[in-house]
HTML snippet that shows the backbone in 3Dmol.js (N, CA, C, O; Angstrom):
<script src="https://3Dmol.org/build/3Dmol-min.js"></script>
<div id="view" style="width:600px;height:400px;position:relative"></div>
<script>
const pdb = `
ATOM      1  N   MET A   1     112.605  97.685  78.550  1.00  0.00           N
ATOM      2  CA  MET A   1     111.839  98.543  77.614  1.00  0.00           C
ATOM      3  C   MET A   1     110.435  97.923  77.398  1.00  0.00           C
ATOM      4  O   MET A   1     110.322  96.708  77.240  1.00  0.00           O
ATOM      5  N   LEU A   2     109.398  98.728  77.390  1.00  0.00           N
ATOM      6  CA  LEU A   2     108.029  98.250  77.180  1.00  0.00           C
ATOM      7  C   LEU A   2     107.739  98.256  75.719  1.00  0.00           C
ATOM      8  O   LEU A   2     108.140  99.170  74.998  1.00  0.00           O
ATOM      9  N   ASP A   3     107.043  97.239  75.270  1.00  0.00           N
ATOM     10  CA  ASP A   3     106.643  97.209  73.874  1.00  0.00           C
ATOM     11  C   ASP A   3     105.213  97.739  73.830  1.00  0.00           C
ATOM     12  O   ASP A   3     104.585  97.928  74.872  1.00  0.00           O
ATOM     13  N   ARG A   4     104.705  97.976  72.636  1.00  0.00           N
ATOM     14  CA  ARG A   4     103.378  98.564  72.443  1.00  0.00           C
ATOM     15  C   ARG A   4     102.271  97.664  72.978  1.00  0.00           C
ATOM     16  O   ARG A   4     101.197  98.171  73.305  1.00  0.00           O
ATOM     17  N   ALA A   5     102.478  96.368  73.083  1.00  0.00           N
ATOM     18  CA  ALA A   5     101.473  95.453  73.517  1.00  0.00           C
ATOM     19  C   ALA A   5     101.337  95.445  75.055  1.00  0.00           C
ATOM     20  O   ALA A   5     100.353  94.919  75.575  1.00  0.00           O
ATOM     21  N   THR A   6     102.288  96.007  75.770  1.00  0.00           N
ATOM     22  CA  THR A   6     102.252  96.055  77.210  1.00  0.00           C
ATOM     23  C   THR A   6     101.345  97.165  77.705  1.00  0.00           C
ATOM     24  O   THR A   6     101.580  98.335  77.401  1.00  0.00           O
ATOM     25  N   ALA A   7     100.355  96.837  78.431  1.00  0.00           N
ATOM     26  CA  ALA A   7      99.432  97.854  78.998  1.00  0.00           C
ATOM     27  C   ALA A   7     100.016  98.440  80.271  1.00  0.00           C
ATOM     28  O   ALA A   7     100.504  97.726  81.147  1.00  0.00           O
ATOM     29  N   ILE A   8      99.952  99.726  80.343  1.00  0.00           N
ATOM     30  CA  ILE A   8     100.436 100.428  81.516  1.00  0.00           C
ATOM     31  C   ILE A   8      99.187 100.767  82.289  1.00  0.00           C
ATOM     32  O   ILE A   8      98.293 101.445  81.782  1.00  0.00           O
ATOM     33  N   VAL A   9      99.126 100.284  83.545  1.00  0.00           N
ATOM     34  CA  VAL A   9      97.977 100.602  84.402  1.00  0.00           C
ATOM     35  C   VAL A   9      98.380 101.691  85.337  1.00  0.00           C
ATOM     36  O   VAL A   9      99.288 101.503  86.147  1.00  0.00           O
ATOM     37  N   PRO A  10      97.723 102.853  85.254  1.00  0.00           N
ATOM     38  CA  PRO A  10      98.139 103.968  86.119  1.00  0.00           C
ATOM     39  C   PRO A  10      97.890 103.670  87.626  1.00  0.00           C
ATOM     40  O   PRO A  10      96.886 103.052  87.981  1.00  0.00           O
ATOM     41  N   LEU A  11      98.760 104.092  88.443  1.00  0.00           N
ATOM     42  CA  LEU A  11      98.600 103.982  89.922  1.00  0.00           C
ATOM     43  C   LEU A  11      97.674 105.032  90.471  1.00  0.00           C
ATOM     44  O   LEU A  11      96.917 104.775  91.408  1.00  0.00           O
ATOM     45  N   LEU A  12      97.728 106.234  89.885  1.00  0.00           N
ATOM     46  CA  LEU A  12      96.900 107.368  90.292  1.00  0.00           C
ATOM     47  C   LEU A  12      95.836 107.671  89.286  1.00  0.00           C
ATOM     48  O   LEU A  12      96.111 107.757  88.090  1.00  0.00           O
ATOM     49  N   LEU A  13      94.608 107.837  89.757  1.00  0.00           N
ATOM     50  CA  LEU A  13      93.511 108.030  88.813  1.00  0.00           C
ATOM     51  C   LEU A  13      92.924 109.443  89.023  1.00  0.00           C
ATOM     52  O   LEU A  13      92.956 109.968  90.136  1.00  0.00           O
ATOM     53  N   ARG A  14      92.387 110.054  87.946  1.00  0.00           N
ATOM     54  CA  ARG A  14      91.719 111.340  88.017  1.00  0.00           C
ATOM     55  C   ARG A  14      90.252 111.078  88.454  1.00  0.00           C
ATOM     56  O   ARG A  14      89.723 109.981  88.277  1.00  0.00           O
ATOM     57  N   VAL A  15      89.636 112.095  89.013  1.00  0.00           N
ATOM     58  CA  VAL A  15      88.250 111.929  89.530  1.00  0.00           C
ATOM     59  C   VAL A  15      87.298 111.409  88.461  1.00  0.00           C
ATOM     60  O   VAL A  15      86.475 110.550  88.777  1.00  0.00           O
ATOM     61  N   PRO A  16      87.359 111.885  87.187  1.00  0.00           N
ATOM     62  CA  PRO A  16      86.436 111.329  86.200  1.00  0.00           C
ATOM     63  C   PRO A  16      86.656 109.809  85.980  1.00  0.00           C
ATOM     64  O   PRO A  16      85.704 109.064  85.745  1.00  0.00           O
ATOM     65  N   GLU A  17      87.901 109.383  86.060  1.00  0.00           N
ATOM     66  CA  GLU A  17      88.242 107.987  85.862  1.00  0.00           C
ATOM     67  C   GLU A  17      87.700 107.135  87.056  1.00  0.00           C
ATOM     68  O   GLU A  17      87.211 106.020  86.874  1.00  0.00           O
ATOM     69  N   VAL A  18      87.813 107.712  88.275  1.00  0.00           N
ATOM     70  CA  VAL A  18      87.283 106.996  89.412  1.00  0.00           C
ATOM     71  C   VAL A  18      85.738 106.903  89.306  1.00  0.00           C
ATOM     72  O   VAL A  18      85.163 105.853  89.594  1.00  0.00           O
ATOM     73  N   ALA A  19      85.105 107.949  88.913  1.00  0.00           N
ATOM     74  CA  ALA A  19      83.671 107.953  88.692  1.00  0.00           C
ATOM     75  C   ALA A  19      83.252 106.821  87.718  1.00  0.00           C
ATOM     76  O   ALA A  19      82.316 106.069  87.990  1.00  0.00           O
ATOM     77  N   ILE A  20      83.934 106.729  86.639  1.00  0.00           N
ATOM     78  CA  ILE A  20      83.604 105.690  85.635  1.00  0.00           C
ATOM     79  C   ILE A  20      83.788 104.284  86.286  1.00  0.00           C
ATOM     80  O   ILE A  20      82.945 103.401  86.125  1.00  0.00           O
ATOM     81  N   MET A  21      84.874 104.114  86.999  1.00  0.00           N
ATOM     82  CA  MET A  21      85.176 102.801  87.590  1.00  0.00           C
ATOM     83  C   MET A  21      84.070 102.419  88.587  1.00  0.00           C
ATOM     84  O   MET A  21      83.686 101.254  88.680  1.00  0.00           O
ATOM     85  N   LEU A  22      83.555 103.439  89.346  1.00  0.00           N
ATOM     86  CA  LEU A  22      82.551 103.122  90.375  1.00  0.00           C
ATOM     87  C   LEU A  22      81.125 103.196  89.874  1.00  0.00           C
ATOM     88  O   LEU A  22      80.183 102.850  90.588  1.00  0.00           O
ATOM     89  N   GLY A  23      80.972 103.648  88.639  1.00  0.00           N
ATOM     90  CA  GLY A  23      79.626 103.817  88.134  1.00  0.00           C
ATOM     91  C   GLY A  23      78.887 104.936  88.896  1.00  0.00           C
ATOM     92  O   GLY A  23      77.689 104.842  89.160  1.00  0.00           O
ATOM     93  N   ALA A  24      79.632 105.983  89.236  1.00  0.00           N
ATOM     94  CA  ALA A  24      79.103 107.098  90.005  1.00  0.00           C
ATOM     95  C   ALA A  24      79.393 108.394  89.291  1.00  0.00           C
ATOM     96  O   ALA A  24      80.168 108.412  88.334  1.00  0.00           O
ATOM     97  N   SER A  25      78.790 109.477  89.734  1.00  0.00           N
ATOM     98  CA  SER A  25      79.094 110.755  89.143  1.00  0.00           C
ATOM     99  C   SER A  25      80.323 111.344  89.763  1.00  0.00           C
ATOM    100  O   SER A  25      80.745 110.963  90.855  1.00  0.00           O
ATOM    101  N   GLU A  26      80.907 112.313  89.021  1.00  0.00           N
ATOM    102  CA  GLU A  26      82.084 113.000  89.561  1.00  0.00           C
ATOM    103  C   GLU A  26      81.752 113.685  90.834  1.00  0.00           C
ATOM    104  O   GLU A  26      82.585 113.733  91.739  1.00  0.00           O
ATOM    105  N   ARG A  27      80.550 114.228  90.951  1.00  0.00           N
ATOM    106  CA  ARG A  27      80.125 114.921  92.152  1.00  0.00           C
ATOM    107  C   ARG A  27      80.112 113.923  93.352  1.00  0.00           C
ATOM    108  O   ARG A  27      80.517 114.264  94.464  1.00  0.00           O
ATOM    109  N   GLU A  28      79.639 112.698  93.087  1.00  0.00           N
ATOM    110  CA  GLU A  28      79.662 111.719  94.196  1.00  0.00           C
ATOM    111  C   GLU A  28      81.089 111.379  94.605  1.00  0.00           C
ATOM    112  O   GLU A  28      81.365 111.193  95.790  1.00  0.00           O
ATOM    113  N   VAL A  29      81.984 111.299  93.654  1.00  0.00           N
ATOM    114  CA  VAL A  29      83.396 110.981  94.015  1.00  0.00           C
ATOM    115  C   VAL A  29      83.938 112.126  94.759  1.00  0.00           C
ATOM    116  O   VAL A  29      84.657 111.879  95.727  1.00  0.00           O
ATOM    117  N   TRP A  30      83.682 113.380  94.430  1.00  0.00           N
ATOM    118  CA  TRP A  30      84.191 114.535  95.200  1.00  0.00           C
ATOM    119  C   TRP A  30      83.643 114.447  96.608  1.00  0.00           C
ATOM    120  O   TRP A  30      84.362 114.746  97.561  1.00  0.00           O
ATOM    121  N   GLY A  31      82.379 114.043  96.772  1.00  0.00           N
ATOM    122  CA  GLY A  31      81.785 113.908  98.118  1.00  0.00           C
ATOM    123  C   GLY A  31      82.461 112.792  98.957  1.00  0.00           C
ATOM    124  O   GLY A  31      82.633 112.929 100.168  1.00  0.00           O
ATOM    125  N   MET A  32      82.843 111.676  98.271  1.00  0.00           N
ATOM    126  CA  MET A  32      83.580 110.588  98.936  1.00  0.00           C
ATOM    127  C   MET A  32      84.907 111.074  99.394  1.00  0.00           C
ATOM    128  O   MET A  32      85.327 110.721 100.496  1.00  0.00           O
ATOM    129  N   LEU A  33      85.623 111.892  98.592  1.00  0.00           N
ATOM    130  CA  LEU A  33      86.846 112.498  98.984  1.00  0.00           C
ATOM    131  C   LEU A  33      86.733 113.444 100.147  1.00  0.00           C
ATOM    132  O   LEU A  33      87.568 113.438 101.052  1.00  0.00           O
ATOM    133  N   ARG A  34      85.656 114.293 100.124  1.00  0.00           N
ATOM    134  CA  ARG A  34      85.398 115.229 101.188  1.00  0.00           C
ATOM    135  C   ARG A  34      85.101 114.511 102.538  1.00  0.00           C
ATOM    136  O   ARG A  34      85.546 114.929 103.607  1.00  0.00           O
ATOM    137  N   ARG A  35      84.327 113.411 102.420  1.00  0.00           N
ATOM    138  CA  ARG A  35      83.968 112.669 103.670  1.00  0.00           C
ATOM    139  C   ARG A  35      85.030 111.770 104.148  1.00  0.00           C
ATOM    140  O   ARG A  35      84.907 111.224 105.244  1.00  0.00           O
ATOM    141  N   GLY A  36      86.119 111.564 103.368  1.00  0.00           N
ATOM    142  CA  GLY A  36      87.205 110.713 103.766  1.00  0.00           C
ATOM    143  C   GLY A  36      86.967 109.231 103.388  1.00  0.00           C
ATOM    144  O   GLY A  36      87.710 108.361 103.841  1.00  0.00           O
ATOM    145  N   GLU A  37      85.967 108.945 102.586  1.00  0.00           N
ATOM    146  CA  GLU A  37      85.726 107.590 102.143  1.00  0.00           C
ATOM    147  C   GLU A  37      86.814 107.146 101.166  1.00  0.00           C
ATOM    148  O   GLU A  37      87.149 105.964 101.093  1.00  0.00           O
ATOM    149  N   LEU A  38      87.336 108.063 100.451  1.00  0.00           N
ATOM    150  CA  LEU A  38      88.468 107.882  99.543  1.00  0.00           C
ATOM    151  C   LEU A  38      89.561 108.858  99.952  1.00  0.00           C
ATOM    152  O   LEU A  38      89.277 109.992 100.340  1.00  0.00           O
ATOM    153  N   ALA A  39      90.808 108.415  99.864  1.00  0.00           N
ATOM    154  CA  ALA A  39      91.898 109.276 100.193  1.00  0.00           C
ATOM    155  C   ALA A  39      92.367 110.044  98.994  1.00  0.00           C
ATOM    156  O   ALA A  39      92.510 109.476  97.912  1.00  0.00           O
ATOM    157  N   LYS A  40      92.612 111.336  99.161  1.00  0.00           N
ATOM    158  CA  LYS A  40      93.082 112.212  98.098  1.00  0.00           C
ATOM    159  C   LYS A  40      94.595 112.223  98.063  1.00  0.00           C
ATOM    160  O   LYS A  40      95.261 112.338  99.092  1.00  0.00           O
ATOM    161  N   VAL A  41      95.113 112.103  96.879  1.00  0.00           N
ATOM    162  CA  VAL A  41      96.567 112.194  96.674  1.00  0.00           C
ATOM    163  C   VAL A  41      96.814 113.509  95.950  1.00  0.00           C
ATOM    164  O   VAL A  41      96.283 113.719  94.860  1.00  0.00           O
ATOM    165  N   THR A  42      97.629 114.421  96.552  1.00  0.00           N
ATOM    166  CA  THR A  42      97.953 115.671  95.893  1.00  0.00           C
ATOM    167  C   THR A  42      99.351 115.565  95.382  1.00  0.00           C
ATOM    168  O   THR A  42     100.276 115.290  96.146  1.00  0.00           O
ATOM    169  N   VAL A  43      99.530 115.783  94.076  1.00  0.00           N
ATOM    170  CA  VAL A  43     100.852 115.726  93.489  1.00  0.00           C
ATOM    171  C   VAL A  43     101.643 117.020  93.925  1.00  0.00           C
ATOM    172  O   VAL A  43     101.178 118.128  93.656  1.00  0.00           O
ATOM    173  N   PRO A  44     102.777 116.886  94.563  1.00  0.00           N
ATOM    174  CA  PRO A  44     103.496 118.028  95.016  1.00  0.00           C
ATOM    175  C   PRO A  44     103.817 119.049  93.890  1.00  0.00           C
ATOM    176  O   PRO A  44     104.225 118.672  92.792  1.00  0.00           O
ATOM    177  N   GLY A  45     103.621 120.327  94.196  1.00  0.00           N
ATOM    178  CA  GLY A  45     103.999 121.362  93.267  1.00  0.00           C
ATOM    179  C   GLY A  45     102.945 121.555  92.198  1.00  0.00           C
ATOM    180  O   GLY A  45     103.115 122.429  91.348  1.00  0.00           O
ATOM    181  N   ARG A  46     101.852 120.779  92.192  1.00  0.00           N
ATOM    182  CA  ARG A  46     100.828 120.921  91.182  1.00  0.00           C
ATOM    183  C   ARG A  46      99.439 120.873  91.832  1.00  0.00           C
ATOM    184  O   ARG A  46      99.225 120.253  92.874  1.00  0.00           O
ATOM    185  N   ARG A  47      98.547 121.530  91.187  1.00  0.00           N
ATOM    186  CA  ARG A  47      97.154 121.540  91.673  1.00  0.00           C
ATOM    187  C   ARG A  47      96.367 120.399  91.042  1.00  0.00           C
ATOM    188  O   ARG A  47      95.449 120.617  90.252  1.00  0.00           O
ATOM    189  N   MET A  48      96.739 119.203  91.401  1.00  0.00           N
ATOM    190  CA  MET A  48      96.094 118.029  90.826  1.00  0.00           C
ATOM    191  C   MET A  48      95.614 117.107  91.937  1.00  0.00           C
ATOM    192  O   MET A  48      96.394 116.779  92.831  1.00  0.00           O
ATOM    193  N   THR A  49      94.401 116.695  91.911  1.00  0.00           N
ATOM    194  CA  THR A  49      93.881 115.722  92.850  1.00  0.00           C
ATOM    195  C   THR A  49      93.808 114.346  92.115  1.00  0.00           C
ATOM    196  O   THR A  49      93.250 114.211  91.026  1.00  0.00           O
ATOM    197  N   ARG A  50      94.378 113.403  92.755  1.00  0.00           N
ATOM    198  CA  ARG A  50      94.324 112.036  92.208  1.00  0.00           C
ATOM    199  C   ARG A  50      93.901 111.076  93.334  1.00  0.00           C
ATOM    200  O   ARG A  50      93.967 111.407  94.518  1.00  0.00           O
ATOM    201  N   VAL A  51      93.482 109.922  92.936  1.00  0.00           N
ATOM    202  CA  VAL A  51      93.066 108.846  93.868  1.00  0.00           C
ATOM    203  C   VAL A  51      93.863 107.595  93.503  1.00  0.00           C
ATOM    204  O   VAL A  51      93.941 107.217  92.334  1.00  0.00           O
ATOM    205  N   ALA A  52      94.445 106.967  94.501  1.00  0.00           N
ATOM    206  CA  ALA A  52      95.189 105.725  94.241  1.00  0.00           C
ATOM    207  C   ALA A  52      94.246 104.621  93.826  1.00  0.00           C
ATOM    208  O   ALA A  52      93.188 104.422  94.423  1.00  0.00           O
ATOM    209  N   ARG A  53      94.646 103.917  92.804  1.00  0.00           N
ATOM    210  CA  ARG A  53      93.819 102.778  92.290  1.00  0.00           C
ATOM    211  C   ARG A  53      93.498 101.773  93.393  1.00  0.00           C
ATOM    212  O   ARG A  53      92.383 101.261  93.488  1.00  0.00           O
ATOM    213  N   GLU A  54      94.546 101.495  94.257  1.00  0.00           N
ATOM    214  CA  GLU A  54      94.276 100.535  95.338  1.00  0.00           C
ATOM    215  C   GLU A  54      93.234 101.054  96.334  1.00  0.00           C
ATOM    216  O   GLU A  54      92.500 100.253  96.912  1.00  0.00           O
ATOM    217  N   ASP A  55      93.153 102.342  96.546  1.00  0.00           N
ATOM    218  CA  ASP A  55      92.100 102.903  97.452  1.00  0.00           C
ATOM    219  C   ASP A  55      90.725 102.680  96.861  1.00  0.00           C
ATOM    220  O   ASP A  55      89.777 102.388  97.590  1.00  0.00           O
ATOM    221  N   VAL A  56      90.603 102.814  95.553  1.00  0.00           N
ATOM    222  CA  VAL A  56      89.288 102.572  94.901  1.00  0.00           C
ATOM    223  C   VAL A  56      88.941 101.092  95.056  1.00  0.00           C
ATOM    224  O   VAL A  56      87.804 100.763  95.394  1.00  0.00           O
ATOM    225  N   GLU A  57      89.876 100.219  94.822  1.00  0.00           N
ATOM    226  CA  GLU A  57      89.643  98.807  94.970  1.00  0.00           C
ATOM    227  C   GLU A  57      89.256  98.443  96.381  1.00  0.00           C
ATOM    228  O   GLU A  57      88.354  97.631  96.589  1.00  0.00           O
ATOM    229  N   ARG A  58      89.938  99.045  97.375  1.00  0.00           N
ATOM    230  CA  ARG A  58      89.632  98.799  98.818  1.00  0.00           C
ATOM    231  C   ARG A  58      88.178  99.220  99.132  1.00  0.00           C
ATOM    232  O   ARG A  58      87.436  98.541  99.841  1.00  0.00           O
ATOM    233  N   LEU A  59      87.817 100.410  98.542  1.00  0.00           N
ATOM    234  CA  LEU A  59      86.414 100.953  98.810  1.00  0.00           C
ATOM    235  C   LEU A  59      85.399  99.932  98.251  1.00  0.00           C
ATOM    236  O   LEU A  59      84.402  99.628  98.906  1.00  0.00           O
ATOM    237  N   VAL A  60      85.649  99.422  97.074  1.00  0.00           N
ATOM    238  CA  VAL A  60      84.709  98.416  96.517  1.00  0.00           C
ATOM    239  C   VAL A  60      84.648  97.143  97.379  1.00  0.00           C
ATOM    240  O   VAL A  60      83.580  96.553  97.544  1.00  0.00           O
ATOM    241  N   GLN A  61      85.783  96.730  97.919  1.00  0.00           N
ATOM    242  CA  GLN A  61      85.797  95.582  98.822  1.00  0.00           C
ATOM    243  C   GLN A  61      84.962  95.843 100.130  1.00  0.00           C
ATOM    244  O   GLN A  61      84.235  94.974 100.612  1.00  0.00           O
ATOM    245  N   ARG A  62      85.114  97.098 100.672  1.00  0.00           N
ATOM    246  CA  ARG A  62      84.288  97.460 101.840  1.00  0.00           C
ATOM    247  C   ARG A  62      82.839  97.410 101.522  1.00  0.00           C
ATOM    248  O   ARG A  62      82.040  96.896 102.305  1.00  0.00           O
ATOM    249  N   TRP A  63      82.466  97.959 100.337  1.00  0.00           N
ATOM    250  CA  TRP A  63      81.038  97.972  99.888  1.00  0.00           C
ATOM    251  C   TRP A  63      80.557  96.510  99.753  1.00  0.00           C
ATOM    252  O   TRP A  63      79.449  96.178 100.173  1.00  0.00           O
ATOM    253  N   ARG A  64      81.383  95.662  99.178  1.00  0.00           N
ATOM    254  CA  ARG A  64      81.009  94.273  98.969  1.00  0.00           C
ATOM    255  C   ARG A  64      80.849  93.581 100.360  1.00  0.00           C
ATOM    256  O   ARG A  64      79.887  92.833 100.537  1.00  0.00           O
ATOM    257  N   ALA A  65      81.735  93.798 101.325  1.00  0.00           N
ATOM    258  CA  ALA A  65      81.586  93.195 102.632  1.00  0.00           C
ATOM    259  C   ALA A  65      80.319  93.695 103.302  1.00  0.00           C
ATOM    260  O   ALA A  65      79.611  92.904 103.927  1.00  0.00           O
ATOM    261  N   MET A  66      80.008  94.977 103.194  1.00  0.00           N
ATOM    262  CA  MET A  66      78.815  95.531 103.812  1.00  0.00           C
ATOM    263  C   MET A  66      77.587  94.909 103.126  1.00  0.00           C
ATOM    264  O   MET A  66      76.599  94.604 103.794  1.00  0.00           O
ATOM    265  N   SER A  67      77.641  94.725 101.839  1.00  0.00           N
ATOM    266  CA  SER A  67      76.499  94.130 101.114  1.00  0.00           C
ATOM    267  C   SER A  67      76.319  92.687 101.528  1.00  0.00           C
ATOM    268  O   SER A  67      75.183  92.230 101.659  1.00  0.00           O
ATOM    269  N   ASN A  68      77.383  91.963 101.736  1.00  0.00           N
ATOM    270  CA  ASN A  68      77.340  90.572 102.186  1.00  0.00           C
ATOM    271  C   ASN A  68      76.799  90.515 103.592  1.00  0.00           C
ATOM    272  O   ASN A  68      75.996  89.632 103.893  1.00  0.00           O
ATOM    273  N   ASP A  69      77.212  91.440 104.490  1.00  0.00           N
ATOM    274  CA  ASP A  69      76.693  91.446 105.887  1.00  0.00           C
ATOM    275  C   ASP A  69      75.220  91.660 105.880  1.00  0.00           C
ATOM    276  O   ASP A  69      74.501  90.984 106.615  1.00  0.00           O
ATOM    277  N   GLU A  70      74.711  92.619 105.041  1.00  0.00           N
ATOM    278  CA  GLU A  70      73.299  92.923 104.997  1.00  0.00           C
ATOM    279  C   GLU A  70      72.510  91.725 104.464  1.00  0.00           C
ATOM    280  O   GLU A  70      71.419  91.440 104.957  1.00  0.00           O
ATOM    281  N   SER A  71      73.031  91.044 103.493  1.00  0.00           N
ATOM    282  CA  SER A  71      72.302  89.901 102.923  1.00  0.00           C
ATOM    283  C   SER A  71      72.255  88.738 103.901  1.00  0.00           C
ATOM    284  O   SER A  71      71.319  87.939 103.871  1.00  0.00           O
ATOM    285  N   GLN A  72      73.281  88.634 104.789  1.00  0.00           N
ATOM    286  CA  GLN A  72      73.315  87.591 105.815  1.00  0.00           C
ATOM    287  C   GLN A  72      72.232  87.842 106.885  1.00  0.00           C
ATOM    288  O   GLN A  72      71.632  86.916 107.431  1.00  0.00           O
ATOM    289  N   GLU A  73      72.020  89.118 107.149  1.00  0.00           N
ATOM    290  CA  GLU A  73      71.003  89.525 108.154  1.00  0.00           C
ATOM    291  C   GLU A  73      69.562  89.141 107.697  1.00  0.00           C
ATOM    292  O   GLU A  73      68.700  88.866 108.532  1.00  0.00           O
ATOM    293  N   THR A  74      69.325  89.127 106.407  1.00  0.00           N
ATOM    294  CA  THR A  74      67.969  88.870 105.951  1.00  0.00           C
ATOM    295  C   THR A  74      67.682  87.421 105.833  1.00  0.00           C
ATOM    296  O   THR A  74      66.541  87.054 105.554  1.00  0.00           O
ATOM    297  N   LEU A  75      68.669  86.553 106.033  1.00  0.00           N
ATOM    298  CA  LEU A  75      68.439  85.060 105.947  1.00  0.00           C
ATOM    299  C   LEU A  75      67.909  84.513 107.240  1.00  0.00           C
ATOM    300  O   LEU A  75      67.665  83.311 107.348  1.00  0.00           O
TER     301      LEU A  75
END
`;
const viewer = $3Dmol.createViewer("view");
viewer.addModel(pdb, "pdb");
viewer.setStyle({}, {cartoon: {color: "spectrum"}});
viewer.zoomTo();
viewer.render();
</script>
């Protein structure tokens, strides 16, 4: 049983939550989903689009790696 002090971290996030996490607009997140930069999770039997938290974290890791590659080129 979980007590009130235990934080539950959702595995699936709504588009507005992803936008906040990335510091982006919802429109930008929808573009990332459309371009395949983020994978869309559709809950069966419901019209809900969600994004897996681990996919958001992976996207940030890719951005970080690209950023590091670019900074190495300027040295």
